[in-house]
C-alpha positions, 0 to 999 in steps of 0.5 A: 500499500502506498503512503498516500493510500495509507493516509486515506485509510486513516482519514476514513477511520478517523471520520467514522469515529468522529461521526459516532461520537457526535451521535453519542453526544446527541443522544446524551443531550436528550437525557433528563437529569434527576432534579432536586426539589426544595421545600418550601422553596419550590413547593410549599408542602412535601406532598406537593413536591412528591406529586411533581417529582419524577422517579430518581429525584431528590426532595430536600426539606428545610427546617419547619413543621409539616402537618401531612400524611405522605404517599411516597409512590415513586423511587425518590430520595427525601431528606431533611435539613436536620432530624431535630428541626424538620418535623412531619406530623400526621394530619390524620392520626389514623393513617401513616405519616410516610406511606411508602409504596414504591421500591428504592425510596430513601428517607432521612433526617426527619422527626416523624410523629402522630400516626397513633392509630392501630397498625399505623406507623411513622414510616410504613413500608408496604407489602412487597416494598424492597431496597429502601434506605431509612436512616437517621430519623426520629420517630415518636408518638406513633403506633409503630415507629417503622413497619416493614410489611409482608414481603419487604426484602433487602431494606436497610434501616440505620441510625434511627431513634424510636421512642415513645411509640407503642412499638419501635420496629415491627417486621412482618414476614420480611427477609434479608433486611439489615437493622444497624445502629438504631435505638428503639428504647422507652417504647410502650410495648417492644423495641423490636417486634419480629414476626417471622422472616428469613436472614434478617440481621440486627447489629449495634442496635439498642433496645433499652427500657421498653415497657415489655421486651427489648426484642420480641420474636414471634412465630405468628403468621409466617411460621417463625423466624429463620437464620436470624443474626444478632450482633453487638446489640444492647437490651437492658433495663426492660420491664420484662425481658431483654429478648423473648423468642417464640419458636423458629430456627437458626438464631445466632447471638454474638457480642450482645449485652442483656443487663438489668432486665426485670425478669430475664435476659432471654426468655426462650419458648416453643420449638426452637432449633439450632440456637447459638449464643456465644460471647455475650454479656448476660448479667445482673438479671434475676434469670440470665436465660429462661428456657420454658417447659414448651421447648421440646429439646435443647440438644441443638443449642450451643451457649458457650463463651459467655459472661454470666454474672450477677444473675440473682436467681440463676444464670440458666434455668433449663425446664425443656422437655428433653436434651442436655444443654451445651454450656461449656466455657462460660464465665459464671462469675467465679473462678470456682464455677457455677453452683449449686449443680456445679461445684462453685460459688458463681451464678447458679444453674439447673440440671441437664446443663453441661457446664465444665470446663468453664472460663476462669480469670486465673488458672494453673497450667502444667507445662514441660518446664513446670507449673505456670499460673496464667491470669487476665485483668479483664474478661475471662480465660478459656481453652487453656492448653499447653502442647509440645513443640511438635504441634506447630511448625518449627521456629527458625530462630535458634532458641530454647522453649522450655514451656512448650506452646501455650494456647488460650482465649480471652473472652467477654471483652469490650471490642477493642479492649486492651488486656494485660495477661500475667504469666508466673513461672517456676523460675525467673526468666532471663532478661532476653526472653522473647514472646512469639505467636503463631498467626496466619500460619507464620511465627511472629515475633511479638516481644514488643508485647512483653512488659519489663523483666525484673531480676528475681521476679518470676512474673511476666506480663503481656499486653494485647489489644483486641484486634491488634498485634497478637490477636489472631483474627485481627478484628476488634470483636471482643475476644483474643485467641491464638497459640504462643511460645516463650523463647530464650535465644541461644547464645554462642560463645568462643567457637573454634573455626570449622566446628559444627554449625554454631548459630548466629542469632538473628532477630526476625522482624516480620512486622517491619516494612520492608519485611524481608528478615533474617531467620537464621545464620550459621557457620557451616564450614571453614569457608562459609556462613549461610544466612536464611531469609524469608519475605513475610510481606504480600509483595516482592521485596529487596534487601541487602545482606551484609556479613560483618567481621569485627564490625567491618563490612566483609561480604554483601549480597543483594537479594529479591524475594517474591511474597512468602519465598525463602532463600539462603545467602552464602558468605565467603569467609575463607580469607579470614586471617588467624585470630579471634573474630566477631561475626554478625549478619545484618540485612539492611533496607530502607526503614529497617536494620535487622541485625543478629542480637548476639554476634558469634565469636570465632577463633580462627586457628589457621596454622594449627589446622594446616598442620593437622590436615597434613597429618590427616587428622582434624581436631576442632573444639566447640562450646555452644551454650544454651540460655536457661532459666535461673 
């Protein structure tokens, strides 16, 4: 093809593109953008703005009091200037204030009141209404603060305050809805009434000081709730129960608080299956959990890792028809466990409850090196086990671990709490004691968590923050868990050159960035030192490995490692002169100098070695000293 024809082809292509773009621009200019309508600027009333709006529009309402009943029949966003200054009251108390009859409606920042007629609501989501977002409203003096009708799915209700209503929320046979950060307190019946529904989630809500219950889950017309999750909610000071459940299946309770309710924290009735109550605070009620005689069988229930304390009559009363309740690893308010069925002085329990082992605040544990006493300054300890060193991959640091691998959980914490654990050993630990934890399939040096080690003191403290370094899941969720071990690094004293593989201790620092770290370094012959490295980061990293002899740079290598890779670096020491030399291995990168803690000292007796070699005999003497407890 000639140059001219080539240019012609390019021009044709360019012209085509320009025409297509012009067409696209023409199409775009014909589209109507969503509008923002102001009340009272554009329309005097909210209902007038709704009538004039198109789906997708936003109605912004300025401060003032609006006496209206609103039919929201389009997918709109209605937002007030501020929930304390934009007040919408029912013109007709026998009708709901906001009657939502369209999907994808957003309502936020209003005070809504006056829908006091039976079955009416401040905000009423009609049957089959889905994908609505109701947030940051104040609802009072209504029959229901917020109602979700049958078939209302995938709605999100966040940050609303419901008080002084007959009921706060009423949820009727609706699925996959999320309720978070709402406060449904001081209502005249229930904070939340939940009539059936599947896969609904309640998180960080408050339901305090209601005339009957904080939460009431009923079987009703829908056959009972299923797969319902309650996380980090509070139901305190209610006139009867924190929560009452009548039937249903698949309940999960985690991190909730039920405190100072007048009759019981939990009231459980009828056919309930697959109930899990873990890591909750159930305290200072007459009865913590009251299991009614109408419950057929509790075999599928698990009530574990909870805080039961201060419940004056009993922590758990089990009068179910059949089954033994699994209630192990709970804190019963005393190190001695529950009574009177149990052996302790803690909260009482009834028959047909498996309560042992239970959580404690301090406990003796037998280890390979003797008996350790472990204690916590808050929460409670469970699942304390001490196993031999073969249960987990070896620690590459040359060291002694006289007390094996210690596993434990600290439960019943406030999310994000900082815990001080105390370990009392049979012998005084050395000053260079380290603490390592096995997190995400990797040994991590957590010695920064150690408190000061005082000569003559057999007690060591470890400070761990829930969700921080030393907490295996890394989430501030009210409990801390994972295995750990106390480490005494080996120290190598004068070693004749050429002896058997003395270790050069190296500090592993996988938390620092970059995270390529020396994990071991050894003299393996008369000519080589080998250092092992590992990249603990999630990205490739480069480091410079340096061998220092008598404090001077003797040999160096630059190494690049992929994520998770390990490698070895060989240093040449064949040119060392006879004499006594101090050797250390560093890896040096921007932001990190990772050096051996205790350099190894080598005695190079080159002349003697040559004489002995000529005689066909090699005599090398080594002394490798293990650090021990006093």
